[in-house]
C-alpha positions, 0 to 999 in steps of 0.5 A: 767409692764407699767401703763396707765395714763390719762392726760388732756391737753388744745387743744393748748397744745395737738396740740403743743405736738402732733406736736413736737412728730410727728417731732421726729417721736414718739408717743405722750406718748413717747414724753411726757415720754421722756420730763418729764424724761429729766426735772427730770434729768436736775433739780434733778441731779448735773452736773459734774461742780457742783459736782466738786465744791461740792467735792472741798469744804472741810468744806462742806465735813467735815460737811457731814462726821460728819452728816453721822457718827451721822446718823449711830450712831443715834445721833441728830434728823431729822427736818421736 
């Protein structure tokens, strides 16, 4: 179920967002939601080239496998 969020924006930021939303023929709320989701995807996820580097890094993968085994057997400790 959709939730309502109140967002306080400076007038100039509001006008900019509203203008950009209008150019894309979408409501302001949809423009903001889409922009935030794009930001999250670009900053939180690995692109295909970076993932390829990770997959090809043998020492890193060996370390991750050891860590996975240790975590499953509850060895070690979590550091905050």
